N, C-alpha and C positions, 0 to 999 in steps of 0.2 A: 266588569269579569274581575272574580273574585281574586284573592292577593295570590293563593293557592295556584292556578291553573298559569296565573302569569308567570311565578318561582318555577313553574313546571317547562314552559313550556321557553321561558325562559334557559332552563338548564338544558332543555332537548338541544336547542337551537348550539346554543354553547360546543356541547359533544358534538354534535354532527360538525360543527365547524374546524371542533381538533381533528375528526376523524379523516374530514377530507382534506386538512390539511389547509385552509383557510384562517384557520387560528394561531397556524402558525409563525412567530415570532422569530423575525431574519434581523440581524445588528452587523452594522458596520465589522471587518475584521482586523483588530491594530496591530492585527503579528506576523501580516502582511502589508508591504512600504507602497502599497500600489492601490489607483482605486480599482471601485467597482468590488470588489471582495468582499461578502456579509458572509456568514456562520448563522447555524441555529443549532441547538441543544437537543439530543433524545434522550427522553429517560429506557435504558432499558432495564429489563426484571434485577433484580441482582444475583449477583451470583458468591461463592463460598468467601468471595474477602468481605461482603456487599455490599452498598449502592455501584451500579455503575452506567454508566453513557456514553454513547457516541456520540461524535457530535461531525454533520456536515458542513462541507464550506462550499458558497461557488463564487460563478460569475458567467452574466449570461450573455451569450452573441449580440447585436444589432436586430441582426434580419438573420435569426436562430432559423435552419432544418431543421428536421421532426427527431434530429440523431445526437446525445447528451452522450461526456467522452466524464466516466467515473474513475477517478485514480487513488490507489491506495499504496500509504507511503509505506516505506521499509519499515525494520529494526533498529532503534535507536532514531529516530526519526517523525518529522510531522509534517505538514503541508506546508511547504512556504515555497516552494517554485513558481513564482508568478507569471516567470516570463515563459515557462513550458506550459500555463493556463493561458496566457497572450498566444498565443503560437495558435491555439485551438482556436480559442474566441475568433482572430482575427479569419480564419479558416469557417464560417460561420457555425463551431459545433458549440455550444452551449459546454464550462467546465464543468465537473462536480468534484470534491477528492471528499476523503471522510479520515480524520484522523480516530483510528481501532480507540477502545475500553484499554485507561490506561497508561495512551499518546497524546503527548500533544495539549492541547486544548479538551482534552477529556480526562488529564489525570486528576483527579478530584486526591482532595487533601487528607493524607496518610495513605494511599494508596502507594503500595509497591511500582515500580515504573516498569509498563510494558509483562508483567505476568500474567498470564496461561499454562492452562491446562493439557487442553486441545485446541490446539485449529477452527475443528469447528464454533469455540466461541464466539469468533469473529464472524461467525456467517448473520447471526442477525443485524450485528449491525451495517452489514452489505441490504442483508434486508432491507434494513430502513431505508439506507440512500435508495435504493432504487425506489423506493415508492415514492422517497420526495421530489424526486423528477419526475414520476410519471405523477403525483401533481401538478408539478409548473407546465405537466402539457406533452410530455416526449413519450414516444413508441418504441425507441432503440436508445442504445445504450452500446459504447466501447466501452469495454472495463478495463485500465490499466491497473498490472500491478510491478512492481519496483523490487527487489530482494526478496524478503520474508510475507513481503504484500503478494509480490508473485507468487510463492507457495499456494498462500492463501485464494489470490485467486483463481489459480488455476485448482488445487482443488473443492473451491466450489463452483465453479462451474464444469468440472468432473461431477459431481454430489448431487448437488441441485437443479443445474440446469435449467434455471429463469428463462421464461420464452425473452423477454426483451434487450435480455442480452445480444450482441449479434455478431461482436467480432470481441477478442483475447488478444494484448499488448503485454508482450515482457519483456521490461523492463532487469536486466541481471537475475532473473528470479536465483535462488534460493533453494537449490531441488536436489542439493548431496553438499555435503560436508566440506572443506576445504580445509582437515586434517591430513596429520600425518596415517598410515595405513594399520599402527599400531592402537592411536586414538578410534580410530576410525570402526577396529573392530572387533575392541577390548573395551576402551576407559568409553566410548559411548555408549554403549549398549550395557556395560556398567549401573551406569548413571537415571539409563530408564530405569532397570532393577531397583536400584534404591526411591525416586521419583515413586511406585508405590505403595511405602510406608513413607516417605521425609519429602515430598514434593516442594519446599517448601525450602532443602540442603542449598546453601550459594556455591554454587560454580565461580572460579575465578577463572576470568577472559583475560588474552595480553595485554598489556598495559603498553603500547606503541596507538602514536596519535598522526598516524604517516599520512591516514586518508582525511582526516580533517582538516591536515598542513593540505592539502591537495583541494581543498575548497574551500580554507574562510580567507578569506582577501587578508586580516594580517599573515599569514604566509604566508603562503606560497598560487593561491586560490584567486577566485573569482567572485566570493559570495558572502552575505552577511548572513546570520539567520543566531536564534537565539539557542546559548549554548545550552542553555540551565534547561532546552528540551530535546536535542538531539547534542547528548556529550564529545566532547575533545575526545575522551577514549570511553571507550565501547566498555561499558558497565557491567557488574558482576551480572551473572543470571541464576536458578536457581533450577534446584532438578528436575521441574514441573516444567518445566520451558525448553531442555534439552529432550527430556522426551515428549512433547507435543513437538517441536517442530520433527525429528526425529521420526515418529509414528505418523507423522502425514506425511513426509518423504519417502517412507519404504510405500504405501499407497500408489503414490504418484508413480513409481518404480514398477509398481506389479500392473497398473496399470489398469486395472478390472474395470476403471469409465471412461474413456477416452472420451476428451473437449472434442464439443459436437458442431465448434464454429470454427471461423477461421482462425490462426494463431500467427500474430506476428512475433517468433522470439527474436529479442536482440540480446549480443550483448560486446565485451570489448574484443582488439584483436586477440588479446594477450593480457595473463596475468602477472603482477609484481607481488613480490611476499617480502618486506622487508617493513618489520616496527617501524624506523624512523626516517622519513625522508629522503629521499634521493630524486632527482632526477625524473625517473621514469615511472616515479610513485605518480605526475599528469597527465600521463601518457596509453593507464591502464586500470587494469581490475585490480585497486589494494583488500580485496574485502574476499574476493571470489575464484576456485579456479574455473577459468571460462571454459576447457573441456570437457567440465562437467555439464557444466548448463547446456553445451551445445547436444550432450551426449543424449543427456534425459531430456531436456526441452525435445526434442525431433520424434519422439516416441510418442507427447502429449495428444494428438490427435490425428485425425485423417489429412490435415488438412493445413500444415504450420509451415511456415516460410522464417528462412531463418535469415538474419539479418547481420551481417560482422562492422562491425565500427571500429578502424583504424584512429588509436591516440585516444579511445572510450574511455572515461572513466568509470566505476561501478555504476553510478549511479551515473545514466548515459548525458542524462540531460542538464546536465553541471558542467561537460569537456568545455575544451575549447571551442567560442564560434566557432571556427570553421569545422570542427567535428559536429557542431550541432545542428550544423548549415545544413550537411548534407545529411545529416538524421533526420530531421524535420522533413526535406524532402521526401526523400524512401520513403518518409510513415504516411504520407497523404499520399501518396502515389498507391501506396499497399490501399491503405483506406479507401480510398475513393475507385480502385478496382476492385474491392472485397464488398465495400458494400450493400 
């Protein structure tokens, strides 16, 4: 066979393998100190800041059902919750997570952490993750989102309505600002106006690390994670980020596109407002107002189940063992009833 035909066939085979997923490269995940986790990096189209990638992490069940889970992290975060993943794997659900662009494993040299101008920028990252899950043979997905990931997944489900997603689980979703009335009614709109012509203008956030202290073992928590990827103090954001969050929240508040799958809305029983750690920081949401979560979350669709978690932290799955034990039991009962 002529060499050019061999090269052509080899090139077509390589292209087909890549498109079908067979050529995808998976590597052992060194950011998770537990066996069985792998990750793959996905190149996304360049944006206003240049090159962009997303990352899919997975752990597959030994005898999986046809349903997989896709988890989306929150702000100042990345996927490290191996205990959460193992709960699903032990129940027969293969577990996938995505590190969104400019977060965690997807942060490239020179990028500004967490930069976003519109929440829909994350939709291709979710599309890619669902494609990976489909390539692996799963026909249905339980989509999960924490904090800003809860906002992102809610918008994604309301606006894109992917057919393979059968349930949405929201873990303390960021559906409204937890600010004073003055800041919500005047300061945030002013910053959103500025974002139209100066999206990169830096906006300082609070300097406390009470939430990190409630999580990290070296303080008062139970967990270890990479504090260069999940910073102990909430980092400065920019005007574009404020505008993206605000516009996303307004879209959901208007409820123009109700979510058409069953929704499990989970949040702590109470909030705590203290920049410095206090004992209550270990048994309440130290980031968001749970009343706002309940108010706006209940309007997301026609089938919303609300579960209030006594003693829950902002990331409910990082709460104390007695709290998460009840949480997992309730959540899996709901999944089984709604699947």
